[in-house]
C-alpha positions as CSV (number, residue, x, y, z in Angstrom):
1,M,-32.7,-2.9,11.0
2,V,-30.8,0.4,11.7
3,D,-31.5,3.2,13.1
4,L,-29.3,6.2,11.9
5,I,-31.7,8.7,12.6
6,T,-31.3,8.6,16.4
7,Q,-28.1,8.2,16.1
8,L,-27.7,11.2,14.3
9,E,-29.5,13.2,17.1
10,K,-27.0,12.2,19.4
11,I,-24.1,13.8,17.7
12,K,-25.7,16.3,15.5
13,P,-24.2,19.7,16.4
14,S,-20.9,18.2,15.7
15,I,-22.1,16.9,12.2
16,D,-23.7,20.2,11.2
17,K,-20.5,21.9,12.6
18,V,-18.1,19.9,10.3
19,I,-20.7,19.6,7.4
20,N,-21.0,23.7,7.4
21,E,-16.9,23.7,7.7
22,V,-16.3,21.5,4.8
23,I,-18.7,23.6,2.5
24,T,-17.7,26.9,3.5
25,T,-13.8,25.9,2.8
26,A,-14.6,24.3,-0.5
27,Q,-12.1,21.7,0.3
28,F,-14.2,18.9,-1.0
29,I,-11.3,16.2,-2.2
30,N,-8.2,15.7,-0.3
31,G,-9.1,18.2,2.2
32,P,-7.7,18.5,5.6
33,E,-10.6,16.3,7.0
34,V,-9.1,13.5,4.9
35,K,-5.4,13.9,6.4
36,A,-6.9,13.8,9.9
37,F,-9.1,10.9,9.6
38,Q,-6.1,8.7,8.0
39,T,-4.1,9.4,10.8
40,E,-6.8,9.2,13.6
41,L,-7.8,5.4,12.1
42,Q,-4.2,4.3,11.6
43,E,-3.8,5.5,15.3
44,Y,-7.1,3.6,16.2
45,L,-6.4,0.3,14.4
46,G,-2.5,0.5,15.5
47,V,-1.4,0.0,11.8
48,K,1.3,2.0,10.0
49,H,-0.5,2.9,6.9
50,V,-4.4,3.8,6.2
51,I,-5.7,4.7,2.3
52,P,-9.0,6.2,2.4
53,C,-11.0,5.0,-1.2
54,A,-14.4,5.7,-2.4
55,N,-15.8,2.2,-0.7
56,G,-15.4,-1.1,0.5
57,T,-15.2,-3.0,-3.1
58,D,-12.8,-0.8,-4.4
59,A,-10.3,-1.0,-1.1
60,L,-10.8,-4.6,-2.4
61,Q,-10.2,-4.4,-5.6
62,I,-7.2,-2.2,-5.2
63,A,-5.6,-4.4,-2.5
64,L,-5.9,-7.2,-5.6
65,M,-4.4,-5.0,-7.9
66,S,-1.3,-4.0,-5.8
67,L,-0.2,-7.8,-5.7
68,D,0.6,-8.1,-9.2
69,L,-1.6,-11.3,-10.0
70,K,-1.6,-12.7,-13.7
71,P,-5.0,-13.3,-15.0
72,G,-6.0,-17.0,-14.3
73,D,-4.1,-17.0,-11.1
74,E,-6.3,-18.3,-8.0
75,V,-7.9,-16.7,-5.2
76,I,-9.2,-18.5,-2.1
77,T,-12.2,-17.0,-0.4
78,P,-15.2,-18.1,1.0
79,S,-18.7,-18.4,-0.9
80,F,-20.6,-17.6,2.0
81,T,-20.0,-13.7,1.9
82,Y,-21.6,-10.7,0.3
83,I,-20.7,-10.5,-3.3
84,A,-18.3,-7.8,-3.5
85,T,-16.0,-9.9,-1.7
86,T,-15.6,-12.1,-4.7
87,E,-16.7,-10.0,-7.1
88,V,-14.0,-8.2,-7.6
89,I,-11.7,-11.1,-7.9
90,A,-13.3,-12.0,-11.0
91,L,-13.5,-8.7,-12.2
92,L,-9.8,-8.8,-12.4
93,G,-9.8,-11.9,-14.6
94,L,-8.9,-13.9,-11.8
95,K,-10.4,-17.4,-10.2
96,P,-12.1,-17.1,-7.3
97,V,-12.0,-20.3,-5.6
98,F,-15.0,-21.0,-3.1
99,V,-14.2,-22.8,0.0
100,E,-16.4,-23.7,3.4
101,V,-16.8,-21.8,6.2
102,D,-16.7,-22.8,10.0
103,R,-20.9,-23.6,10.9
104,D,-20.1,-22.2,14.3
105,T,-18.4,-18.5,13.6
106,F,-19.6,-18.6,9.9
107,C,-15.9,-17.9,9.0
108,I,-13.9,-19.1,6.6
109,D,-12.8,-23.0,7.5
110,P,-8.8,-23.0,7.5
111,A,-8.7,-26.6,6.7
112,S,-10.9,-26.2,3.7
113,I,-8.1,-23.5,2.8
114,E,-5.5,-25.9,3.0
115,N,-7.1,-28.5,0.7
116,A,-8.1,-26.0,-1.7
117,V,-4.3,-24.6,-2.5
118,T,-2.8,-25.4,-5.7
119,E,0.1,-24.2,-7.5
120,K,-2.0,-21.5,-8.9
121,T,-2.8,-20.0,-5.5
122,K,-1.4,-16.4,-5.1
123,A,-4.2,-14.9,-2.3
124,I,-6.3,-15.5,0.5
125,V,-9.4,-13.3,1.3
126,P,-10.6,-14.0,4.6
127,V,-14.0,-12.3,5.2
128,H,-14.7,-11.9,8.9
129,L,-18.5,-12.1,9.0
130,Y,-21.3,-10.1,10.9
131,G,-18.2,-9.1,13.1
132,Q,-16.7,-12.0,14.2
133,A,-13.0,-12.3,13.1
134,S,-11.8,-15.5,11.0
135,N,-9.5,-17.7,12.6
136,M,-6.1,-15.5,11.7
137,N,-3.6,-17.6,13.0
138,E,-4.5,-20.6,11.2
139,I,-4.8,-18.7,8.3
140,M,-1.2,-16.9,8.5
141,S,0.3,-20.4,9.0
142,I,-1.0,-21.6,5.8
143,A,-0.1,-18.6,3.8
144,K,3.5,-18.8,5.5
145,K,3.6,-22.4,4.3
146,H,2.6,-22.1,0.6
147,D,3.9,-18.3,0.3
148,L,0.1,-16.5,-0.4
149,K,-1.0,-12.9,0.7
150,V,-3.7,-12.3,2.5
151,I,-6.5,-9.8,2.6
152,E,-8.9,-8.9,5.2
153,D,-12.2,-8.4,4.4
154,N,-13.2,-6.4,7.2
155,A,-16.1,-4.7,6.6
156,Q,-18.4,-6.0,9.2
157,A,-15.8,-6.2,12.0
158,I,-14.0,-3.0,12.3
159,G,-13.1,-2.4,16.0
160,S,-12.9,-6.1,16.8
161,E,-9.9,-7.6,18.1
162,Y,-7.7,-10.9,17.7
163,K,-5.7,-12.7,19.8
164,L,-3.2,-13.7,18.1
165,S,-0.7,-17.0,18.9
166,N,2.2,-14.7,20.9
167,G,-1.2,-13.8,23.3
168,S,-1.2,-10.0,22.0
169,F,-4.4,-8.6,20.8
170,V,-4.8,-6.1,17.4
171,K,-7.5,-4.8,15.4
172,T,-8.7,-7.3,12.9
173,G,-7.5,-5.5,9.5
174,T,-4.1,-5.3,10.5
175,I,-3.1,-9.0,10.9
176,G,-2.9,-10.2,7.2
177,D,-0.7,-8.1,4.2
178,I,-3.8,-6.0,4.0
179,G,-7.0,-4.9,5.2
180,C,-10.0,-3.7,3.5
181,T,-13.0,-2.1,5.4
182,S,-16.3,-0.7,4.0
183,F,-17.9,3.0,5.7
184,F,-21.2,2.2,4.0
185,P,-23.9,3.9,6.4
186,S,-25.3,1.0,7.6
187,K,-21.8,-0.5,8.9
188,N,-20.6,-0.2,12.8
189,L,-18.4,2.5,11.8
190,G,-20.7,4.3,8.5
191,C,-20.7,7.8,7.2
192,F,-23.4,9.4,5.3
193,G,-22.8,8.1,1.8
194,D,-20.0,5.6,0.4
195,G,-16.7,5.6,2.4
196,G,-13.7,2.7,2.2
197,A,-10.2,2.2,3.5
198,I,-7.3,0.0,3.2
199,C,-4.9,-0.4,5.7
200,T,-1.4,-1.9,5.9
201,N,1.8,-2.5,7.5
202,N,3.9,-2.5,4.6
203,D,5.6,0.2,3.5
204,E,5.9,-1.2,0.0
205,L,2.5,-2.1,-0.5
206,A,1.2,1.2,1.0
207,S,3.2,3.4,-1.7
208,K,1.8,1.3,-4.3
209,M,-2.0,1.0,-3.3
210,R,-1.9,5.0,-2.9
211,M,-0.9,5.4,-6.7
212,I,-3.1,2.4,-7.8
213,A,-6.3,4.5,-5.9
214,N,-5.3,7.8,-7.8
215,H,-4.8,6.8,-11.3
216,G,-1.5,5.5,-10.8
217,Q,-0.2,8.7,-10.1
218,S,3.7,8.5,-8.7
219,K,3.2,12.8,-8.9
220,R,1.0,14.8,-10.6
221,Y,0.6,14.1,-14.2
222,H,3.0,11.4,-13.7
223,H,1.2,7.9,-14.1
224,D,3.5,4.6,-13.0
225,M,0.8,2.1,-13.7
226,V,-2.8,1.3,-14.6
227,G,-4.8,3.0,-11.8
228,C,-8.5,3.7,-10.9
229,N,-10.0,7.4,-9.5
230,S,-10.8,5.9,-5.9
231,R,-11.4,9.0,-3.2
232,L,-12.8,9.6,0.1
233,D,-14.3,13.1,0.1
234,N,-13.7,15.6,2.6
235,L,-17.5,15.4,3.9
236,Q,-17.4,12.2,4.4
237,A,-14.1,12.0,6.3
238,G,-14.8,14.9,8.7
239,I,-18.5,13.2,9.6
240,L,-16.3,9.9,10.0
241,R,-14.0,11.5,12.6
242,I,-16.8,12.2,14.9
243,K,-18.4,8.9,14.7
244,L,-14.8,6.9,15.5
245,R,-14.6,8.5,18.3
246,E,-17.9,7.1,19.4
247,L,-16.9,3.3,17.7
248,D,-15.7,2.1,21.0
249,S,-19.4,3.3,22.7
250,Y,-21.2,2.1,19.5
251,L,-19.7,-1.2,19.7
252,N,-20.4,-1.7,23.4
253,R,-24.0,-1.2,22.8
254,R,-24.3,-4.1,20.4
255,R,-22.6,-6.1,22.3
256,E,-25.3,-5.4,25.1
257,A,-28.2,-5.9,22.8
258,A,-26.5,-9.1,21.7
259,S,-26.5,-10.6,25.8
260,Y,-30.5,-9.3,25.5
261,Y,-30.6,-11.7,22.8
262,D,-28.8,-14.7,23.9
263,K,-30.6,-14.7,27.3
264,A,-34.0,-14.5,26.0
265,F,-33.1,-17.4,23.4
266,E,-30.3,-19.3,25.3
267,K,-33.4,-21.9,26.2
268,I,-35.3,-22.3,23.4
269,D,-34.7,-25.5,21.2
270,G,-33.8,-24.7,17.4
271,I,-32.4,-21.4,17.8
272,K,-28.7,-21.2,18.2
273,T,-27.5,-17.8,19.1
274,P,-24.2,-16.4,17.8
275,V,-21.1,-18.3,18.9
276,R,-17.9,-16.0,20.1
277,S,-14.6,-17.3,19.4
278,N,-12.0,-17.2,22.3
279,E,-9.3,-15.7,20.2
280,S,-11.7,-12.4,19.3
281,R,-14.0,-10.0,20.6
282,H,-17.2,-9.9,18.2
283,V,-18.6,-6.7,17.3
284,F,-21.8,-7.7,15.9
285,H,-22.2,-6.0,12.8
286,Q,-25.4,-8.5,12.2
287,Y,-27.0,-10.7,14.7
288,T,-27.4,-13.8,13.1
289,L,-29.5,-17.0,14.3
290,T,-29.1,-20.3,13.0
291,L,-32.7,-22.4,13.0
292,E,-33.1,-25.9,13.3
293,G,-36.3,-27.5,12.7
294,I,-37.9,-23.8,12.5
295,D,-39.4,-22.6,9.3
296,R,-36.8,-19.7,8.7
297,D,-38.9,-17.7,5.7
298,K,-42.1,-18.3,8.0
299,L,-40.3,-16.6,11.0
300,H,-39.2,-13.6,8.4
301,H,-42.7,-12.9,7.6
302,F,-44.6,-13.6,10.4
303,L,-42.0,-10.7,11.9
304,A,-42.7,-8.7,9.4
305,E,-46.3,-8.6,10.3
306,R,-45.5,-7.8,13.9
307,D,-43.3,-5.1,12.3
308,V,-40.1,-6.6,13.1
309,P,-37.6,-6.4,10.2
310,S,-35.4,-9.1,9.5
311,M,-33.0,-9.9,7.2
312,I,-31.4,-12.9,5.2
313,Y,-27.5,-12.2,4.7
314,Y,-27.3,-14.4,2.5
315,P,-30.0,-16.5,0.5
316,I,-27.6,-17.3,-2.2
317,P,-24.2,-17.9,-1.8
318,A,-21.3,-17.0,-4.4
319,H,-20.9,-20.7,-5.8
320,K,-24.1,-20.4,-7.2
321,Q,-24.6,-17.0,-8.5
322,K,-24.8,-16.9,-11.9
323,M,-21.6,-14.4,-12.6
324,F,-19.3,-17.6,-11.6
325,A,-20.8,-20.2,-13.7
326,S,-18.2,-19.7,-16.2
327,F,-15.7,-20.6,-13.5
328,G,-17.7,-24.0,-12.6
329,S,-18.6,-22.9,-9.6
330,E,-21.9,-24.7,-9.9
331,D,-20.4,-28.0,-9.5
332,V,-18.7,-26.7,-6.0
333,E,-19.7,-28.7,-3.0
334,L,-20.2,-26.7,0.2
335,P,-22.8,-28.8,2.3
336,V,-21.9,-26.4,5.4
337,T,-22.3,-23.0,3.2
338,D,-25.6,-24.7,1.8
339,W,-27.1,-25.5,4.9
340,L,-26.5,-21.9,6.6
341,T,-28.0,-20.3,3.5
342,Q,-31.0,-22.3,4.5
343,R,-31.0,-21.5,8.5
344,V,-29.8,-18.0,9.0
345,I,-32.0,-15.0,9.9
346,S,-30.7,-11.7,11.2
347,L,-32.8,-9.5,13.6
348,P,-32.4,-5.8,14.2
349,M,-29.0,-4.5,15.5
350,H,-27.5,-1.1,16.1
351,T,-26.7,1.3,18.8
352,E,-29.8,2.8,19.6
353,L,-31.8,-0.1,20.2
354,E,-33.7,0.3,23.3
355,K,-35.0,-2.7,26.1
356,E,-38.7,-2.2,25.0
357,Q,-37.8,-2.4,21.1
358,L,-35.6,-5.5,22.1
359,T,-38.6,-7.2,24.3
360,H,-40.8,-6.7,21.2
361,I,-38.5,-8.0,18.8
362,T,-37.6,-11.2,21.1
363,N,-41.1,-11.8,22.0
364,S,-42.2,-11.8,18.5
365,V,-39.9,-14.8,17.7
366,L,-41.0,-16.1,20.5
367,E,-44.6,-16.1,19.8
368,F,-43.9,-18.0,16.5
369,V,-42.1,-20.4,17.9
370,Q,-44.6,-21.2,20.5
371,K,-47.4,-21.0,17.9
372,E,-45.3,-24.0,15.5
373,S,-44.9,-26.4,18.2
374,E,-48.3,-26.6,18.9
């Protein structure tokens, strides 16, 4: 699904150099690479504050902790997402309120958010799924109307741009009160282990989240609040600095591969290719098809036989996971989410896809469709 080896070969001299420098200086924690990466990511995103942390899940947890929410407070989030988005809500004693997604964009449905707001609702966590931006204009309007905080889960969409109501374009993750991202190796901007970051334009929240991520310290050995230990190490930061310089090029390569897929499948009944929102630029963390009248699971196995990897993101939505049973989530009705979990399949998507590989992948899909129609 992701070719990190070929990607590495193109930047290996720079990677080797920074790894050697970090090891030689033995500055592994809070070193100069972390500080430099923080500054460079702030400039790339156009945001005032970036707080590096250990991983994307920690980023979401720290963001929620900074809002001073109380046990039982409700946080609205899509069910059609990776479990980390919703897991941290429950972990902090908050109540995840699962809502519907848009059938075309796969992202949280603003109308479903509006219908779910109660007097206990305190925050919304939209997910920019697969690299497509959620409808942030409507989400921010709802948040303002009900005095809610917005935490963007930007783990799959770093580098994506979104068109605000005033016509200006900004990076996803910088629109809500807080944005969270992951640098897991397979992400569009990935390190060689775990890593994450939080961003905000709010000075007060930034100061608070830095403290939370560092054991609640205002200064060394002065702990003002309960925090955690969540750091991006110097080695990973150095690697991310190199890859950040390549990120826009990486995203363009992904878009080129997506266009190849689009053209191959554009006239095939039963295959719906990813929709592009008019308000955003898709960065294709995943290239996800929606199938209708085509057996998704049979296609998944057929592709494996042709040495074509494919994945199902996600086969079981959050509201049907056992971990949320105590919240009464099993009684939640989300027909679009359930419909998608039975029909989506993601094809290989990364920066190193060559035409020969794309041809083999698309021909394999088309071969299966042809056989099934006979």
